[in-house]
C-alpha positions, 0 to 999 in steps of 0.5 A: 538329027532329031529325026535320025535319032528317033528312027535309030531309037525305034529300030533299037526298040524293035530289035529288043522286042524281037528277042522277047516272047510275049504271051497273052497274060503279060509275061515277057521272057527272052527266048532261050535254049530249052531247059529242064527241071530236076524231074527230067529223066527221073525214073524212080520216085518210090522204093521198089518193094522186096520180092518184085520179079525183075520182069515186072519192076518197070511197073514201079517206075515213075518215068514220064510222070512229071512234066519237066520242060521249063518253058513259058507255060511252065513259068506262067503256072508258077507265076500264078500258082501261089496266089490261086484261091478257088473258086476264083473270082470269075467263077464267083462272079458267074454264080452271082450273075446267074443267081440274080437272074434265077432269083428274079424268076423265082428259081431260088432252089435252082440257084442253090443247086448251081451254086453247089454244082458249078464250082464243085470241080474247083473246090473239091477235085483240083490239085496243082502239082509242082511240075506245072500240071493239074491233077483232077480226080473224078469225085468220090473215086480219087483217081483221074480219068482222061474223060472225066477231068476234061469234061469237069472243066468244060463249063469254065472254058468261056472264062479262060481268056480273062482269068489267068487262074483258070488258064493255069488250071486248064493248061496244067490239066492238058499237060498232065494228060500229055504225061498220062498218055505218054505213060500208057495211051490205052489207059483210062484212069491214073493215079499219082501213087499206088497207095492213093487210098492211104491204106498202106498198099505198096505192091501190085497184086496179081490182078493188077499185073494181069490187067496191065496196071502199074503204080500210076496206071489204075485202069488199063481197059481201053476206051476210045473216048478217053483220047478223044477228050484230050483233043476236045479239051485242047481244041476248046482251050485253043478256041478261047485263048486264040494262041499257040503257046501250049501247042509245042512238040510234046503236044504234037507228039501226043496227037500223033501217038493218038492218031497212030493208035487209032489207025492200028486199031482199025486193024486190031486183029492183025496189028494191035498188041493190046489185050485185056484179061476180061476179053475173050480169045486170050484177051484180044476180044470178040471176032470182028470184020474190018470196017474202017472204024477204030476198035475199042474194048470198053464203053465210056461207062467202064463196061466191056463192049458187046461189039468192038466198034462203038458208033458213038465213040467213032462219031466222037473220033470224027469230031475231034479229028476235025478239031485236030485239023484246025489246030494243025492249020493254025499252030503247026503249018509245016505239018501238012503231011500229018494233017492229010493223015488226020483228014484221011482217017476222019473220012474213013471212019465217017464213011465206015459209020455210014456203011456199017453203023446204020441198020433198018428197024421198023422200016426206018434207018437208025444208028446202032450202038455197037457193031462187029462189022460181020453183021451183028449189032446192038440197039441201045444207048448208054447215058455216058458221053459219048452216046448216040444221044450226045451226037449233037452235043459233041458236034457230030455231023455227016454228009451221009445224013445231011437231012438229019433223018437217021439222027432223028429216027435214032433219037426216037428209038433211044428215048423209048422202050425200044432202048432197054436202058430207057426208064420212066416213071411219073417222077423222072424219065431218061436213059440209064446204063448197064453200069447201074441197076435197072430202073435207075436213070442217069441225070447226065442223059437228061442234061444231054437231052436238054442241051440238044433240044431246040424246044424251050418247053422241053428244056424247061421240063427237063430242068424241072425234072433234074431239080425235082430229083436231086435227092435233096442234096442240091447236087447231081448224081451218077444215077437216080431211082425212078421211084425214089430220088433219094435212092441214088448212086455216087453222092460226089460225081463232079462230071455230072455237076459240071454238066448240070452247071453247063446246062444252066449257063447255056439255058439261063435266058430260056428258064421260066419261073415255076409256080412253086420253088421246091426246097427238096426233091419229090420222093 
C-alpha cells in the first residue's frame, strides 16, 4: 500500500509539473492562452498636429511601437524591473576583478579607463520601458541605432547566465529591436517620440517626409549591417542562455522579414521599392549589375556608399545567416524549409563575394571595400564595424580563402597608405573614416586591430596607444587627431567605450606592465 501511495504521489506530482513552464531564472508560470497588454492594437500615442495631409497621417501613428504580448519573458522583466540598480552587481564585480589584475601590473590609469568605459552603457544610455523592452541611446545623440545598441551591450553577454538584471536588459533590447524592425526594416535609427530633443518639435518637416522618416523612424537610410546586428545579438544571447524562451513567433517573423528583405535586395533594381532622396537615379541608387550579394545604400558610418555592394557588410550577412541556422535548428526544428532558404542565401552571398569582391592589386588578391558588379570597385577601409579589418572579429571565414591569403593581403593593404583613410603619426596610427576629417583616427579601428591580433607585443602596443590618446578623459571617442589627442569628436560615444572594455576583458592576462603609468594622454 505504501509503495502504491508513493507511486501515485509521484505520478500526480509529474502531472502537475507538466503544466508548469519553468524558465532559467526560477519563474514558474502555468501555460495559458496568449494574453495581451493594453498596448495591443494601439495606434495613436500622440495628438495629430493640425494641417497634416491625410496621405501623410500614417507617419504620426505609433502602431507596433510597444511590445504587447504578456508572456513569460514579459512577466520576468516586470518581476525584476523595480529592483534594477545600474551598474549591477556582476558588472561591479568584474570591475573589481579586472582592476585588481591591472593594479598588480602597475596599470592604474588603464584601470581608471576600464572603470569608466565598461559600465558606461548601463549608467548613461539604458531605459527600461513599461512594455518590457529596453531603449538604448548611442550617447550624445539621444537616438537608438540597431547597430550601436547591439554592440554596446556585447561585453556584458558573458555575465548573462548568472545575472537576471542583465537578462531583462538584453531580452528587452532584442524585443525593442523586433518592434523597430516591424515598424521599418530599412531604418537605421529610431526614437520613442518626435520631440526627442525636448525643443517642442511636433511636426515632421518636408525633408523628414522626403527621406522616409516618421515620428519614430529617425533615419530611413538603409544600412545592411543594422539587421545583421539584431541577429548577432540574438545569437550570442542564445549561446549564453542556452534556452529558447525568447525565440517565439515574433522573433521568427522578424528573422523571416530580414531574410526576405536581403533576397529582394539581391535584385534591387528589379524588385525593391526602397528609395532615398540623396541617392541618384530618382533615389534608386547608382547602376549595378547582378552579383548575388545583397544591396545597401549607406555604410555603417551613416555615409552614402560609392558602390552598392559592400563587401564587409555582405561578409557580416554570411556570418549571421550561419548563426540563424543554428538558432533555427535548436529553437525552431519544424522550420526546415526556412532553414534551407537561409543556408542557400548564405552560400549565394559567400560565392558572390569570392567572384565579385576580390580584385588583384600589385599581383596580390585582396578584398575590395565596395563593388557595383559591373567591374567598378573601391579600395579602402572604414573604421566602423563591419569593416574589412573586422572580418575575424565578426567571425567571417570562407572556403574560397581557406589558406587566409586574401585576408592577409587585405590587412596589409588597409593598414597602409594604400588605404586613403589610414592615418599615422608619432602618437597614433589607425584607420579613420570619410565621416570625419582627414588626419583623424577612430579608436575603434585600433581596438579591432588589437582584438584580431595573435601577437602579444602588438596587442600591448595598441592598448598603450589607446591609453595615451584618450584626450585626458578616460573615455574612448569617435575619432582623435593624429597630432593632438585632445582634439576629438564625440565626447560620449558608448559603442567605442564598450568595445574598449571588451578588449581589456579579452586581453587582461596578456597586458604587460608599463615603466610609467600615464595620468593623461600625450598631446
